[in-house]
RORO-180640 format. One record per atom (N, C-alpha, C, CB): residue in three letters; x, y, z. Coordinates in steps of 0.001 Angstrom, whole numbers, padded with zeros to 6 digits, always signed. Atoms other than C-alpha are relative to their C-alpha. Glycine has a CB too. Example, Ala and Ser with C-alpha at 12.3 -4.5 7.8 and 13.67 -1.06 7.14 Angstrom:
% residues 2
ALA+000890-001190+000000ALA+012300-004500+007800ALA+000900+001200+000000ALA-000992+000027+001246SER-000820-001190-000060SER+013670-001060+007140SER-000770+001090+000730SER+000414+000462-001415
This chain:
% residues 234
MET-000721-001186+000433MET+083297+094861+106617MET-000959+001172-000066MET+000678-000231-001367THR+000815-001199+000061THR+081884+098354+107040THR+000801+001102-000684THR-000458+000439+001418THR-000709-001122+000572THR+082682+101592+105296THR+000729+000748+001108THR-000964+000934-000755PRO-000789-000636-001044PRO+085310+103649+107141PRO-000721+001179+000620PRO+001327+000447-000551THR+000507-001204-000640THR+084340+106258+109678THR+000643+001209-000658THR+000278-000015+001529HIS-000554-001170+000672HIS+084735+109639+108003HIS+000959+000723+000936HIS-001124+000951-000467GLN-000987-000725-000781GLN+087878+111387+109213GLN-000328+001482-000072GLN+001444-000282-000508SER+000434-001392+000020SER+086661+114846+110226SER+001145+000953-000320SER-000618+000370+001333ASP-001151-000859+000253ASP+090189+116242+109947ASP+000724-000370-001287ASP+000961-000067+001163LEU-000668+000490+001195LEU+090962+114539+106632LEU+000040+001083-001070LEU-000701-001253-000533THR-000205-000975+001062THR+092395+116952+104088THR+000986-000585-001000THR+000514+001361+000568ILE-000991+000422+000978ILE+094352+116482+100890ILE+001377+000375+000532ILE-000265+000648-001399PRO-001318-000323-000553PRO+098000+116246+102009PRO+000703+001073-000826PRO+000870-001257+000069ASP-000780-000962+000775ASP+100364+119055+101060ASP+001058-000750-000804ASP+000661+001064+000930ILE-000868+000646+000975ILE+103027+118367+098462ILE+001151-000779+000629ILE+000550+001027-000933HIS-001084+000708-000674HIS+105585+117156+101025HIS-000511-000982+001059HIS+000944+000997+000643THR+000623+000917-000953THR+103144+114975+103011THR-000623-001161-000756THR-001067+000727+000863VAL+000627+001190+000570VAL+101997+111430+102265VAL-000941-000602+001042VAL+001076-001044-000455ASP+000938+000713-000870ASP+098911+109781+103751ASP+000113-001500-000269ASP-001467+000495-000227ILE-000108+001453+000098ILE+099241+106058+104460ILE-001195-000630+000690ILE+001328-000510+000622TRP+001140+000741-000534TRP+096170+103880+104941TRP+000346-001475+000044TRP-001276+000240-000851GLN-000246+001437-000150GLN+096583+100372+106310GLN-001334-000721+000143GLN+000917-000289+001230ILE+001264+000729+000071ILE+093817+097852+105593ILE+000213-001454+000370ILE-000616+000108-001401ALA-000028+001423-000346ALA+093274+094466+107244ALA-000847-000767-001009ALA-000517-000239+001457LEU+000679+000752+001040LEU+092317+091903+104616LEU-000674-001276+000497LEU+000969-000342-001069ASP+000561+001256-000527ASP+091391+088968+106868ASP-001377+000258+000613ASP+000954-000629+001061ILE+001372-000331-000374ILE+087680+089806+106993ILE-000909-001122-000497ILE-000436+001389-000592PRO+000921+001040+000475PRO+084865+087205+106821PRO-000608+000372-001340PRO-001110-000240+001022SER+000422-000302+001370SER+083896+086954+103171SER-001457+000427-000091SER+000223-001198-000881ALA+001424-000350+000043ALA+080175+087231+103940ALA-000211+001499+000185ALA-000770-000771+001078GLN+000157-001423-000284GLN+080741+090815+105105GLN+000293+000890-001198GLN+000894+000388+001133ILE-000391-000864+001115ILE+082095+092038+101788ILE-000844-000192-001257ILE+001438-000241-000335GLN+000756+000279+001220GLN+079680+090524+099276GLN-000960+001128-000367GLN-000773-001289+000159SER+000979-001053+000289SER+077140+093341+099622SER+000653+001249-000575SER-000767+000360+001261LEU-000698-001182+000490LEU+079830+095876+098679LEU+000666-000225-001358LEU+001037+000430+001006LYS-000628+000289+001293LYS+080951+094183+095454LYS-000468+000960-001089LYS-000297-001435-000419ASN+000504-000890+001046ASN+078720+096502+093430ASN+000636+001386+000051ASN-001501+000128+000115THR-000771-001238-000042THR+080995+099364+094522THR+001009+000042-001145THR+000719+000141+001353LEU-001036+000095+001013LEU+083509+098152+091936LEU-000581+000182-001402LEU+000719-001341+000106ASP+000467-000135+001374ASP+083318+098878+088231ASP+000146-001334-000740ASP+000783+001115-000730SER+000039+001265+000745SER+082974+096252+085508SER+001397-000572-000232SER-000700+000203-001342LYS-001354+000488+000231LYS+086712+096062+084827LYS+000584-000644+001264LYS+000899+001147-000473GLU-000478+000571-001251GLU+087502+095466+088500GLU-000668-001345+000271GLU-000258+000966+001160LEU+000714+001259-000226LEU+084830+092781+088753LEU+000496-001096-000945LEU-001512+000205-000181GLU-000537+000976+000945GLU+086183+091094+085644GLU+001366-000508+000454GLU+000105+000614-001399ARG-001306+000418-000523ARG+089718+091074+087091ARG-000176-000936+001187ARG+000840+001225+000411HIS+000267+000824-001174HIS+088323+089639+090331HIS-000376-001414-000406HIS-001111+000618+000846GLN+000465+001318+000428GLN+086650+086774+088487GLN+001122-000856-000588GLN-001108+000152-001020HIS-001091+000742+000622HIS+089882+085801+086728HIS+001118-000363+000976HIS+000569+000800-001133LEU-001015+000316-001002LEU+091902+085573+089942LEU-000217-001389+000578LEU-000012+001039+001119HIS+000111+001248-000746HIS+092656+082345+091764HIS-000835+000254+001254HIS+001411-000565+000370ASN+000905-000158-001149ASN+090176+081762+094598ASN+000687+000590+001227ASN-000602-001337+000364LYS-000678-000447-001223LYS+092781+082395+097296LYS+000352+001487-000045LYS+001267-000818+000222HIS-000334-001421+000120HIS+093427+085913+095928HIS-001231+000886-000173HIS+000937+000208-001166GLN+001184-000793+000309GLN+089845+086978+095265GLN-000423+000914+001151GLN-001140-000915-000362GLN+000465-000822-001116GLN+088999+088200+098755GLN+000910+001190+000243GLN-000100-000833+001260SER-000919-001116-000234SER+092158+090295+099198SER-000184+001068-001077SER+001468-000495+000023PHE+000259-000956+001074PHE+091444+091882+095806PHE-001253+000813+000311PHE-000152-000728-001353LEU+001252-000695-000293LEU+087852+092704+096779LEU+000154+001005+001130LEU-001079-000999+000351VAL-000107-000878-001169VAL+088674+094141+100196VAL+000868+001202-000307VAL+000568-000761+001200SER-000923-001106+000253SER+091625+096222+099023SER-000577+001000-001004SER+001335-000537-000511HIS+000527-000914+001011HIS+089857+097656+095962HIS-001263+000726+000471HIS-000296-000763-001279ILE+001143-000689-000604ILE+086632+098398+097823ILE+000486+001076+000966ILE-000922-001006+000733ALA-000557-000961-000953ALA+088656+100090+100570ALA+000597+001196-000722ALA+001062-000667+000878CYS-000634-001077+000753CYS+090611+102101+098015CYS-001045+000998-000503CYS+000803-000573-001181ARG+001053-000884+000489ARG+087413+103477+096503ARG-000600+000841+001128ARG-001095-000815-000681HIS+000580-000745-001124HIS+085983+104436+099898HIS+000969+001059+000525HIS-000388-000960+001134ILE-000999-000954-000485ILE+089226+106124+100952ILE+000123+001183-000956ILE+001368-000690+000173LEU-000116-001086+000976LEU+089610+108121+097725LEU-001264+000857-000018LEU+000273-000566-001402ALA+001265-000744+000004ALA+085933+109095+097900ALA-000036+001051+001101ALA-001180-000957+000162GLN-000020-000976-001085GLN+086556+110822+101229GLN+000737+001267-000402GLN+000642-000601+001238TYR-000769-001167+000425TYR+089168+113102+099685TYR-000729+000803-001079TYR+001367-000435-000514LEU+000621-000648+001159LEU+087040+113857+096615LEU-001452+000410+000240LEU+000064-000921-001186ASN+001402-000282-000290ASN+083635+114216+098330ASN-000929-000630-001033ASN-000230+001503+000055LEU+000818+000780+000913LEU+082191+111566+096065LEU-000433-001278+000703LEU+000769-000317-001310SER+000269+001342-000489SER+080580+108210+096611SER+001065-000936-000552SER-001427-000474-000404ALA-001003+000955+000455ALA+082837+105188+096246ALA-000276-000467-001425ALA+000050-001197+000939LYS+000396+000466+001334LYS+080888+104128+093156LYS+000357+001016-001082LYS-001501-000288-000034GLN-000264-001057+000978GLN+081613+107483+091481GLN+001487+000125-000373GLN-000494+001323+000543ILE-001429-000076+000320ILE+085395+107006+091506ILE+000242-000592-001386ILE+000852-000747+001072ILE-000320+000452+001357ILE+086670+106710+087931ILE+001514-000056-000152ILE-000632+000942-001076TYR-001431+000193+000208TYR+090100+105330+087071TYR+000342+000061-001485TYR+000454-001340+000595LYS-000605+000184+001318LYS+092265+105581+084007LYS+001365-000636+000239LYS+000120+001372-000801LYS-001295+000656-000150LYS+095609+103898+083343LYS+001019+000599-000959LYS-000130-001510-000237ASN-001043-000408+000933ASN+098957+104880+081890ASN+000316-001172-000930ASN+001281+000472+000761LYS-000243+001028+001011LYS+100458+102855+079046LYS+000548-001300+000573LYS+000951+000524-001028TYR-000505+001208-000648TYR+102017+100389+081516TYR-001045-000643+000913TYR+001252+000326+000801GLY+001073+000560-000812GLY+098728+099832+083363GLY-000123+000555+001394GLY+000175-001432+000095LYS+000105-000582-001345LYS+099302+102001+086449LYS-001305+000782+000116LYS+001219+000924+000306PRO+001270-000722-000156PRO+095904+103227+087760PRO+000196+001434+000481PRO-000898-000739+000971LEU-000003-001420-000357LEU+095306+106975+088034LEU-001445+000451+000153LEU+000751+000864-001077LEU+001344-000553-000132LEU+092315+109070+089049LEU-000345+000845-001221LEU-000119+000841+001287ASP+000458-000760+001163ASP+090268+110565+086201ASP-000987+001067+000455ASP-000651-000936-001059HIS+000905-000989-000594HIS+088843+113507+088169HIS+000586+001413+000005HIS-000344-000407+001418GLY-000593-001331-000006GLY+091100+116514+087477GLY+000420+000449+001380GLY-000960+000988-000572THR-000389-000269-001383THR+092429+116311+091029THR+001513-000111+000152THR-000710-000972+000967PRO-001436+000163-000250PRO+095969+116764+092403PRO+000342-001297+000728PRO+000512+001168+000801ILE-000250+001230-000756ILE+095546+113504+094331ILE+000600-001067-000906ILE-001303-000518+000645ARG-000579+001182+000619ARG+097813+110654+093293ARG-000053-001114+001039ARG+001473+000263-000502PHE+000086+001095-000957PHE+097575+107199+094842PHE+000698-001228-000549PHE-001461-000320+000334ASN-000524+001295+000395ASN+099103+103762+094799ASN-000340-000993+001099ASN+001538+000058-000258MET+000425+001023-000945MET+098181+100475+096465MET+000863-001237-000124MET-001465-000356-000217SER-000725+001269-000013SER+099962+097285+097487SER-000630-000881+001061SER+001530+000208+000272HIS+000462+000904-001052HIS+098874+094192+099367HIS+000849-001259+000018HIS-001484-000358-000197SER-000778+001221-000220SER+100602+091149+100791SER-000593-000734+001194SER+001518+000321+000235HIS+000533+000833-001074HIS+099248+088293+102893HIS-001310+000609+000502HIS+001030-000139+001165ASN+001249-000499-000568ASN+096616+089871+105205ASN-000056+001509+000146ASN-000224-000620+001325THR-000067-001454-000162THR+097499+093552+104827THR+000113+000686-001357THR+001191+000391+000896ALA-000146-000864+001167ALA+097075+096234+102182ALA+000357+001398+000474ALA-001299+000017-000859ILE-000355-001387-000291ILE+098502+099754+102109ILE-000327+000849-001214ILE+001504+000133+000383ILE+000279-000978+001042ILE+097265+102722+100113ILE+000733+001291+000370ILE-001549+000242-000164ALA-000734-001249-000200ALA+099484+105795+099730ALA-000667+001097-000818ALA+001500-000157-000398ILE+000644-001144+000633ILE+097976+109202+098899ILE+000977+001167+000006ILE-001327+000378+000726SER-000900-001148+000080SER+100074+112139+097657SER-000692+001151-000722SER+001313-000381-000722ASN+000532-001196+000634ASN+099496+115643+096318ASN+000862+000345-001209ASN-000053+001185+001000ASN-000657-000370+001250ASN+100504+116049+092667ASN+001429-000524-000113ASN+000007+001491-000140ALA-001319+000641+000073ALA+103524+113779+093132ALA-000192-001449-000421ALA+000758+000086+001372ASP+000050+001404+000383ASP+104087+110477+091380ASP+000467-000853+001169ASP+000865-000267-001258ILE-000288+000764-001223ILE+104037+107886+094150ILE-000163-001493-000248ILE-000921+000447+001151GLY+000111+001445+000010GLY+104569+104179+094596GLY+000137-000526+001411GLY+001054-000627-000917VAL-000085+000615-001324VAL+104110+101938+097621VAL+000102-001507-000172VAL-001231+000379+000883ASP-000030+001461-000009ASP+104957+098329+098368ASP+000043-000486+001437ASP+001214-000542-000800VAL-000032+000666-001300VAL+104312+096087+101372VAL+000260-001474-000254VAL-001337+000216+000802GLU-000339+001411+000153GLU+105721+092600+101819GLU-000062-000698+001352GLU+001401-000162-000629PHE-000004+000870-001163PHE+105034+089864+104342PHE+001326-000752+000022PHE-001213-000985-000020ILE-001307+000654-000104ILE+108354+088483+105596ILE-000224-001497+000165ILE+000835+000576+001197LYS+000252+001442+000007LYS+108048+084829+104660LYS+001105-000736+000750LYS-000109-000526-001445LYS-000958+000755-000818LYS+109753+082167+106749LYS+001149-000571-000820LYS-000709-001126+000720LYS-001054+000688+000742LYS+111666+080360+104007LYS+000004+000397-001488LYS-000172-001518+000136PRO-000106-000364+001408PRO+111954+082405+100814PRO+001405-000255-000514PRO-000381+001465-000209SER-001338+000152+000589SER+114837+081870+098414SER+000579+001388-000256SER-000052-000838-001330TRP-000342-001401+000176TRP+115857+085444+099044TRP+001441+000209-000460TRP-000230+000739+001282GLU-001389-000171+000430GLU+119607+084937+098545GLU+000108-000087-001528GLU+000905-001066+000663LYS-000032+000162+001453LYS+119088+083690+094957LYS-000675+001187-000690LYS-000688-001318-000411ILE+000723-001132+000590ILE+116582+086469+094252ILE+000870+001249+000019ILE-001324+000259+000753ALA-000863-001179-000113ALA+119009+089124+095500ALA+001095-000025-001058ALA+000623+000079+001403HIS-001086+000100+000976HIS+121852+087870+093310HIS-000509+000170-001422HIS+000713-001339+000135ARG+000555-000084+001362ARG+119554+087733+090293ARG-000507+001392-000343ARG-001128-000996-000164PHE+000721-001229+000325PHE+117721+091061+090607PHE+000593+001279+000586PHE-001392-000127+000461PHE-000445-001204-000679PHE+119584+093465+092893PHE+001175+000664-000708PHE+000377-000322+001420HIS-001155-000778+000446HIS+122063+096195+091989HIS+001231-000476+000781HIS-000240+001546+000202PRO-001199+000453-000721PRO+125688+095290+092890PRO+000202+000681+001350PRO+001214+000232-000850ASN-000143-000691-001290ASN+125712+097949+095639ASN-000941-000580+001054ASN-000270+001502-000168GLU+000972+000572-000928GLU+122614+096407+097194GLU+000430-001392+000456GLU-001385-000064-000651ILE-000475+001340-000361ILE+124065+092897+097091ILE+001117+000096+001025ILE+000487-000766-001248ALA-001109-000180-000942ALA+127228+094078+098817ALA-000506+000441+001364ALA+001001+001023-000541TYR+000570-000485-001260TYR+125194+095948+101439TYR-000719-001120+000740TYR-000967+001164-000260LEU+000807+001053-000614LEU+122877+093007+102059LEU+000854-001040+000696LEU-000866-000669-001040PHE-000790+001085-000570PHE+125550+090382+102646PHE+001093+000492+000946PHE+000620-000811-001107ASP-000866-000575-001032ASP+127552+092763+104811ASP-000732+000109+001336ASP+000507+001382-000437GLN+000786-000059-001228GLN+124714+092664+107363GLN+000236-001246+000852GLN-001496+000149-000326ASP-000018+001173-000865ASP+124691+090361+110384ASP-000985-001028-000550ASP-000351+000381+001473THR+000834+001075+000545THR+123175+086996+109462THR-001454+000141+000424THR+000532-001355+000440ASP+001367-000116-000504ASP+120117+087622+111642ASP-000775+001141-000661ASP+000021+000204+001501GLU+000653-001168+000591GLU+119406+090897+109827GLU-000159-000101-001510GLU+000777+001237+000335GLN-000043+000028+001459GLN+119927+089776+106239GLN-001370-000177-000636GLN+000904-001100-000458LYS+001314+000228+000610LYS+116430+088465+105528LYS-000872+001246+000090LYS-000706-001181+000676LYS+000791-001219-000132LYS+114739+091582+106902LYS+000515+001083-000946LYS+000028+000504+001452SER-000583-000991+000907SER+117169+093763+104942SER-000375-000295-001445SER+001526+000034+000150PHE+000414+000374+001350PHE+116342+091815+101785PHE-001403+000514-000301PHE+000054-001521-000175PHE+001377-000413+000235PHE+112631+092486+102163PHE-000129+001522-000022PHE-000914-000588+001069GLN+000075-001456+000015GLN+113229+096165+102943GLN+000515+000561-001321GLN+000796+000585+001167ILE-000495-000414+001317ILE+115335+096573+099805ILE-001048-000282-001074ILE+001323-000726-000339TRP+000988+000380+001007TRP+112701+094735+097785TRP-001174+000969-000021TRP-000502-001417+000257THR+001147-000918-000032THR+109871+097005+098972THR+000379+001364-000564THR-000529+000153+001437ARG-000435-001279+000567ARG+111886+100119+098122ARG+000062-000070-001524ARG+001373+000399+000566LYS-000142+000152+001443LYS+112596+098781+094642LYS-001372-000108-000681LYS+000854-001237-000320GLU+001359+000110+000539GLU+108977+097789+094004GLU-000688+001365+000020GLU-000828-001033+000809ALA+000641-001310-000108ALA+107794+101196+095253ALA+000535+000956-001065ALA+000219+000591+001404TYR-000608-000877+001014TYR+110219+102938+092880TYR-000583-000256-001388TYR+001521-000199-000033ILE+000500+000258+001352ILE+109091+101156+089710ILE-001500+000288-000093ILE+000287-001457-000408LYS+001415-000354+000000LYS+105467+101712+090748LYS-000171+001518-000049LYS-000701-000578+001243ALA+000039-001455+000091ALA+106147+105420+091265ALA+000321+000460-001417ALA+000981+000629+000998LEU-000323-000286+001399LEU+107788+105535+087832LEU-001197-000295-000907LEU+001222-000824-000447GLY+001126+000412+000820GLY+104707+103821+086473GLY+000370-000941-001116GLY-000657+001185-000569THR-000476+000871+001075THR+106761+101429+084361THR-000074-001478+000346THR+001412+000355-000351GLY-000024+001393-000411GLY+106526+098238+086410GLY+001342-000634-000330GLY-001133-000775-000668PHE-001244+000732+000216PHE+109082+095580+085520PHE+000642+000310-001350PHE-000255-001481+000108ALA-000703-000472+001192ALA+109884+097346+082246ALA+001305+000696+000383ALA-000895+000956-000811THR-001254-000554-000529THR+112536+099040+084413THR+000724-001110+000751THR-000263+001241+000940PRO-000703+001109-000667PRO+115137+096384+085362PRO+000344+000316+001450PRO+001274-000342-000756PHE-000296-000182-001420PHE+115549+095915+089104PHE+001479+000304+000258PHE-000407-001240+000772SER-001442-000180-000232SER+119342+095868+088751SER+000507+001354-000487SER+000779-001108-000691SER-000445-001251+000600SER+119412+099310+087083SER-000026+001183+000951SER-000841+000308-001181PHE+000021-001100-000963PHE+119023+101358+090267PHE+000314-000522+001392PHE-001367+000715-000011ASP-000533+000320-001320ASP+120265+101448+093832ASP-000830+000733+001045ASP+001510+000386+000112VAL+000855-000612-001022VAL+118017+102064+096880VAL+000664+000050+001377VAL-001306-000762+000096ILE-000691+000070-001292ILE+120680+101823+099592ILE+000188+001367+000635ILE+001346-000666-000168LYS-000257-001327-000560LYS+121446+105518+099969LYS-001255+000537+000669LYS+000483+000973-001095LYS+001138-000463-000775LYS+119192+107062+102589LYS-000780+001070-000756LYS+000462+000538+001348ASP+000975-000938+000553ASP+116160+108859+101153ASP+000009+000116-001521ASP+000235+001337+000579ILE-000057-000257+001438ILE+117387+109141+097534ILE+000330-001276-000753ILE+001036+001087-000318ILE-000246+001168+000844ILE+117279+106495+094805ILE+000943+000388-001125ILE-001327-000571-000569LEU-001020-000294+000998LEU+120241+106351+092445LEU-000123-000935-001188LEU+001392-000104+000611GLY+000009+000783+001219GLY+120033+105199+088838GLY+001413-000357-000417GLY-000706+000754-001114SER-001315+000382+000520SER+122879+103707+086822SER-000040+000052-001525SER+000414-001425+000499ALA-000159-000186+001444ALA+124060+103509+083219ALA-001153-000584-000811ALA+001293-000623-000453ASN+001073+000630+000780ASN+121284+101168+082061ASN-001390+000390+000466ASN+000136-001492+000059ASN+001292-000558-000410ASN+118512+103170+083736ASN-000029+001466-000429ASN-000228-000146+001558PRO-000033-001363+000537PRO+117772+106335+081733PRO-000694+001042+000872PRO-000624+000009-001349ASP+000706-000953-000854ASP+115690+107917+084521ASP+001003+000888+000734ASP-000909-000740+001011THR-000917-000949-000639THR+117498+111059+085707THR-000699+000858+001049THR+000639+000896-001049ASN+000731-000761-001009ASN+114815+112378+088062ASN+000471-000367+001402ASN-001507-000243-000131ILE-000308+000265-001404ILE+115336+112627+091807ILE-001244-000599+000656ILE+000459+001309+000742TRP+001089+000683-000688TRP+113180+110189+093761TRP+000352-000159+001466TRP-000288-001373-000642TYR-000201+000058-001445TYR+112733+110164+097524TYR-000739-001202+000571TYR-000479+001307+000677GLN+000586+001212-000561GLN+112035+107084+099597GLN-000080+000095+001519GLN+000814-001233-000415LYS+000137+000124-001449LYS+110840+106369+103120LYS-000491-001406+000319LYS-000976+001080+000574ASP+000536+001250-000523ASP+110413+103095+104967ASP-001191+000329+000890ASP+001087-000802+000787LEU+001227-000252-000743LEU+107000+102797+106607LEU-000050-000813+001285LEU-001210-000315-000861LYS+000258+000720-001247LYS+105968+101803+110102LYS-001238-000858-000209LYS-000187+000987+001211VAL+001122+000917+000211VAL+103803+098727+109678VAL+000004-001052+001099VAL+000077-000669-001403ILE+000121+001016-001037ILE+102676+095792+111783ILE+001153-001004-000106ILE-001361-000724-000106PRO-001102+000967+000019PRO+105241+093125+112772PRO-000154-001033-001109PRO+000095-000704+001340GLN-000102+000996+001066GLN+106316+090596+110126GLN-000225+000572-001398GLN-000987-001097+000246TYR+000129-000645+001300TYR+105879+093142+107314TYR+001063+001080-000140TYR-001415+000599-000181THR-000774-001186+000312THR+108115+095670+105619THR-000761+000763-001082THR+001459-000364-000462ALA+000693-000812+000992ALA+106891+098562+103492ALA+000806+001259-000256ALA-001436+000351+000465ALA-000715-001222+000374ALA+108218+101615+101671ALA-000834+000787-000997ALA+001394-000329-000596ILE+000585-000874+001014ILE+107046+104600+099630ILE+001113+000717-000732ILE-000985+001014+000630VAL-000915-000795+000815VAL+108785+106477+096841VAL-000831+001033-000743VAL+000823-000898-000997GLN+000669-001001+000824GLN+107761+109770+095250GLN+001030+001014-000489GLN-001138+000704+000792ASN-000947-000922+000617ASN+109321+112547+093193ASN-000026+001394+000599ASN-000272+000091-001458THR-000214-001205-000794THR+109002+115277+095808THR+000449-000426+001394THR-001296+000882+000065LEU-000532+000300-001320LEU+110705+115436+099192LEU-001127-000353+000967LEU+000809+001189+000533ILE+000997+000447-000962ILE+108765+113561+101881ILE+000402+000499+001390ILE-000141-001556-000019LYS-000316-000565-001310LYS+108722+115581+105102LYS-000893-000553+001117LYS-000128+001507-000052LYS+000962+000448-001022LYS+105695+114087+106871LYS-000823-001155-000551LYS-000933+001170+000445ILE+000879+001104+000352ILE+103703+110850+106847ILE-001137-000050+001019ILE+000781-001355-000044ARG+001174+000120-000870ARG+100159+110691+108237ARG-000557-001408-000150ARG-001090+001079-000348TYR+000450+001386+000016TYR+098969+107200+109194TYR-001479-000096+000377TYR+000849-000849+000956TYR+001404+000255-000264TYR+095355+106030+109085TYR-000266-001505-000104TYR-000900+000795-000987SER+000434+001395+000100SER+093602+102677+109529SER-001395-000029-000615SER+000009-000702+001402TYR+001309+000169+000626TYR+090636+101458+107481TYR-000757-001086+000751TYR+000135-000357-001515
């Protein structure tokens, strides 16, 4: 693993633009050990408490995140300082308009960068045999369930994962995590997320599905209109 080539044209996105960074996680572990000291003590402690099979993806994604954010802030990766909201969502502690969010699944991670907009991102590997029908009935909004099972059989599993990524991205943008019930909002309507009686959030949130590698779905949600997405690879 090497640090990313500096993007000479990299600028902080405007308020209606989101930068998406895609990171490959299947990197020989020997290549990342020398970069572990990039992380702070809290990150290293979290890494040590993870199951062995998740440790490498954690290291690669968090090291990459620091290097990417450092490019926007003209800092070294080690100088990046995080803080968290009361639900544990990480934020930058640098007095910057940059907001970010990260997600990883299987061998891929995605980092979303926005300008002064609360943002969430989720990526999911489309598994061969998930119990997605049971999950949908348990967690989805009634409108989403109706939409999902109205799809052709061949499209239902992909539609399930796309709905799931939108919903995950929304609660991550809110910064509340699973404190916001999945069934309390509807992500079917194009671009806009709709709350319901048991979801007190009355803000307007905008969503976009992302272009990712085959066998994955991904989505972003933020509280300003998304007019442009810039894609980068790490």
